[in-house]
TIVEXMAR-689791 format. One record per residue: residue in three letters; x, y negated, z of N, C-alpha, C in turn. Coordinates in steps of 0.05 Angstrom, whole numbers, plus 5000, padded with zeros to 4 digits. Last residue first. Example, Ala and Ser with C-alpha at 12.3 -4.5 7.8 and 13.67 -1.06 7.14 Angstrom:
% TIVEXMAR-689791
SER525750455142527350215143525849995157;ALA526451145156524650905156526450665156;
***
This chain:
% TIVEXMAR-689791
LEU496539865231494639775242495539615268;GLN500340175195498939875195498139765211;LYS500840655217503740465229503340135221;GLN497140855214497240885237499140575241;SER498640975153495640845161495440765193;ALA502441325169503441175151500440915158;LYS500241795192501541705201502541335188;TYR496541935142495441915181497741765182;SER500342095103498841875098497941725128;LEU502542535133503642285136503142145122;PHE497242835136499242825168501642545151;ARG497443035089495442825106495642735122;ARG501843355073501043105066499342955073;GLU501843645110504143535117503243235091;PHE497644025099497043905127499843645121;ASP498444135048496843975045496543795071;LEU502344565059503944305050501444045049;VAL499544955094501644815108502744505089;ARG496045145047495144945064497044825089;GLN500445375020498945105009497744975034;ARG501045715052503345605047502045315034;TYR497046035045497445955069500245795068;HIS497746164998495046015006494945875028;GLU501746504990502046324980500146084988;ALA499346975028501846755037502346525014;THR496447134983493547035013496346915023;GLN498347304942496947064936495846974963;GLN500947704969503147474957501347244958;ARG497147925025498548054992499647665001;MET495248225081496547975070499148055044;ILE489748635090492648615088494048365072;ASN486248275145485948375114488948355101;HIS484147895186485848195185485648405155;HIS483047485172481447575183482347965172;GLU489547295176487447155198484847365189;ASP492047835150491447575152490647525167;LYS497348255168495148155151494447945161;VAL502548745156501648475161499548375156;ASP503049365189502349245164501848865180;ALA507849785216505249645221505749505192;ASP512950065235511550175221508150015218;LEU516849645261514849765272512849965262;LEU520349405224521349585241519749725263;ASN515649215191517949415181519749535196;ALA514448815222512049015213513349225200;ILE518248465235516648675262514948865248;LYS518748295184521648505200519448625222;ARG514147945171514948205165516848425174;ALA514347635208511747825218513048085191;SER518647225195518647515233517347745230;ASP516947075155520047255150519147485179;MET513246845176512146955160515047295154;MET516046485206514646595217513146885201;ILE519946235174520746385194518646525203;GLU515545905140516946115130518746305152;PHE513945615182512345835168513946015156;SER518045295186516945365207515145615200;HIS517845005133520245175142520545365169;ILE514144655136513844925112516645075126;PRO515044385177512644635178513244755166;ARG519344085224518744215198516644455191;LYS516744065270518243835263518443925233;PRO511244365297513644395290514644065270;GLY505344005303507144135322510344185313;PRO498744025291501343855284502943985296;LEU500044635281500344355266498044175273;LYS501245295300499045055311500344795300;MET501245905292503145695285500945365284;PHE500946565317500146345308502546065308;MET501347325314502346985312501046815296;CYS498147765347497747485330499047355332;ILE499148465348499948225353499448065336;GLY496949125358497448925339498748655363;PRO495349555390494749565362496049355346;THR499249685443497149545432496949505414;SER501949795516502549885484500049725472;PHE505949975572504349845546504849825520;GLU509650245599507250345599505050215579;GLU513849925592514750175588511950325590;MET512649385609512649425578513249715569;ARG511849055649510049355652509949495619;ASP514248585657514948775675513649095674;VAL510248375618513248485603514048565633;ASP504348415596505748445628508948485618;PHE502447925551503748215559503948135584;VAL495247655531497647655548499247995545;GLY489747825510491047605498495047555513;PRO485748015550485347695544488447505519;GLU484448305493483848005505485148105528;VAL489348455438487648555456487148365485;VAL493048155405490248185395489048335415;ASN497347785456496848145443493848065426;ALA501747255410499247335435499147695426;ALA506346945395505147095393503447215412;SER507746165361508046395383506546685374;PHE512545695339509445855334510146095354;LEU516345335351515345345335512545545318;LEU517544815398516745105396515145105364;SER525044465403522544555399520144775396;GLY531144835444529044635418526244665423;LYS532245565451532345205458531445035437;GLY532745995444529845925464530745605471;SER536246255414536646165450534646085467;HIS534746125370534246415383535546415408;GLN532145545366534145585365533345905379;GLU526845365359527445305332530645365339;TYR522145865387523845575384525345605363;ARG516946275392519446295374519345975382;HIS513746635450514346405441517246365423;PHE509547125471511647065467512446745452;ILE504846955538505447105505508946995503;ASN505346785591503847055588504747115552;MET504346225583501146305584502546655578;ASP511646165574507946025582506746205571;GLY515546745559514646535574512246395585;PHE519947095520517747095535516746905551;ARG521546855457522946885485518946905504;PHE524347135383521647045414523147025440;GLY528547335356529146975364526246955383;CYS527647775335526847675322526947395337;SER529548045384531048135352530247835339;LEU524848145417527147955412529047925402;MET521848385386520848185391522947975401;VAL524248835399524548785358523348445363;ARG523748865451526048895436526848805410;LEU517749015447519448785464522648765443;LEU516549425412515249055414518048915429;ASP519049845445519149775416519349485411;ASN515249795501519249695498519849675464;GLY510549885469511549645495515149515497;ALA508150095406509550185436511149955438;LEU503050075383506049945379506749965409;GLU497950605370499350335378501950295376;GLY495150885301495550885339495850575347;GLN498850635256496750925260497250815288;ARG499750215236499250265213497350445229;ALA499149625282500049785276498949985253;MET499348895250498149115266498349425258;VAL499948215262502548535249500148745268;ASN497347655238496347905249498748125240;VAL497646975238498947185222498847435243;VAL494646375225494846575238495146805221;LEU495345655232496045875209495646175235;VAL492145145240492645445254493845605241;GLU491244425236491044725224492244875241;GLN488643775241488844035254490244275239;LEU485943365219488843465214489943665224;GLU481743245244480643355210483843485209;PRO481543055289481243375291482043465259;ASP486842635301484042605277484542965281;ILE490542545349490042645326487942735324;GLU493041935396490842185384490642265360;VAL499041675405497241655392494041935391;GLU503041655435500541685450498141705435;SER508442125418507041905413504241935432;THR512042545434512742305420511842135416;PRO507643095443509942985459510742625448;GLN500742805418503842935407506642845423;THR495043045451497242755452499442975441;VAL489243125435491243175434492443005433;THR483643265467484643075459486143245460;ARG476843765443478643675464480843535448;ALA470143695463472443745449473943635468;GLY465644265471466544085493469644005478;THR464344915479462444665471465044535491;LYS462545545455464345445468463145145454;LYS459645865413458045805436459745605459;ALA462846015374461645865368460345745390;LEU465946495405467746265397464846025398;LYS462146885397462246825421463746555417;SER462546915338459646735348460346745377;GLN467847115321466946805330464346705331;GLN466847545355469047375368467347095364;GLU464247865307463047795344465547695355;ALA466747805271464247615272463747595296;ARG471048125286471547785283469447775283;SER468748615287469748515318469748195309;ALA466548695237464748545262466048485282;ILE471648805220469848575205468448465225;LEU473549235252475348965249473748775235;LEU470749745252470249495268472349225263;ASP474550075205472250035204470849755219;ASP479150095239479349885213476949765210;ASP480150065309479050205291478050085258;ALA481749605341483049955344482450085313;PHE480749165364481949185328482749495322;LEU478949015410477548855392478149025368;ASP479349415466481049335447478849215418;ASP478349055526476649215503479649215483;GLN479648895587481448915566481149145536;THR475348485606475448795603477848805579;HIS476747915644475348115613477348395611;ALA476747475679475847725690475747915662;ASP482147005661479547095659479447385666;GLY486946885657485546795677482246905683;GLU488546845606489547025613488147075648;ALA486446535567485246625569485946835600;GLN489046325527488846105551486646245566;VAL490446665477492646595492491946395511;LEU485746715447487546885459489546875485;ASP483046305454480646455471483246695477;ASP485946065413486245875439484246135453;VAL484946325372487546325370486946215413;TYR479446155363480746435361482546465370;GLU479745625358479445745391479345905383;GLN482045475307484145455329483045585358;GLU478345695274480645875279482145755303;PRO474545245288473745575294476345755289;SER476844765335477244875300475045205307;SER477744255384477644525370476544515349;PRO485144025390481743985392481244255375;GLN489944345426489244185403485844125402;GLU495344195472492744235470492144165450;VAL501944395481499344135470496944305464;ALA504544725549503444705517502144455509;PRO510744605563507744575565507144525536;LYS514345235577513944905564511444865564;ARG518945595622515845395612515945215598;GLU521946175601521345855597519345785593;ALA523646655625520946585616521046295625;THR526647175573527446905594524846765590;VAL530347725569527647625575527747345587;ASN535948035578534347775557532547535558;GLU534348485597535148205611535947995588;ARG534348795566531548785571531348495585;GLU538548705504538148885527535348615540;TYR538548725432538448565458537048825476;ALA540148965379541749045410540748855429;VAL538048845333536049005354537949085380;GLU542948735312540848485312538348595332;THR545549105289546448845312544848765325;GLU542349355248542749385274543749265298;ASP538448825216541448995220540949045250;LEU532849025195534748735213536548905210;ALA529149125134529849185161531848995169;SER523348685114527248835114527848785130;GLY517148725080519448855105521248865095;PHE510248765073512448655067514548765088;HIS505749135024507349195047509149005048;GLU499649544999501949314999502649235028;GLY501550234994499850074997501349764992;
***
């Protein structure tokens, strides 16, 4: 089937468990949009008393699960505001963009220890909100590029019990505005998804849990370019005020 992936050098995978760092960086809250609420539901519900039902285990349930989740999210109300770390200006919700890439096990589930090893080798660090984050530098320094949550509610990972942990997949997401170089960050996210999928015998899927084809990846890339254009126009208009 359609599958992206290129193997990592063995040396890249030779990360030890103690490389896990728990850096706490402030999360930038974004105004609501259907896709963002889907992601927010995964990453902000760590305190909720959800039963950890597997939303995506059976392929024929993917579409139904997705619809059910969107229906749940549609009931949420209350707009949020966002402030950029470097600015006091509120960002128009129309400028928001969230790109979601899922990495789903082909058969069974992804084993916790394998997932942790591969995530670290791809430069992810475990931290804020009990999920994984990819920063500008492999060391975990620099600004946030994108994050990865568990597809099983409430979306978090118990990094101290990875030996007992398994999941049908992970949900990688990039919020815009956010990274300084959105296209570069998107390419790193896609490359990371392909590497993780290749090493763990998984598939890269889009936000609707369909196999990520080249055409879909190009559509995502165009969304990032469109965002950059809108955001530059917005910043120019703000300067004139």
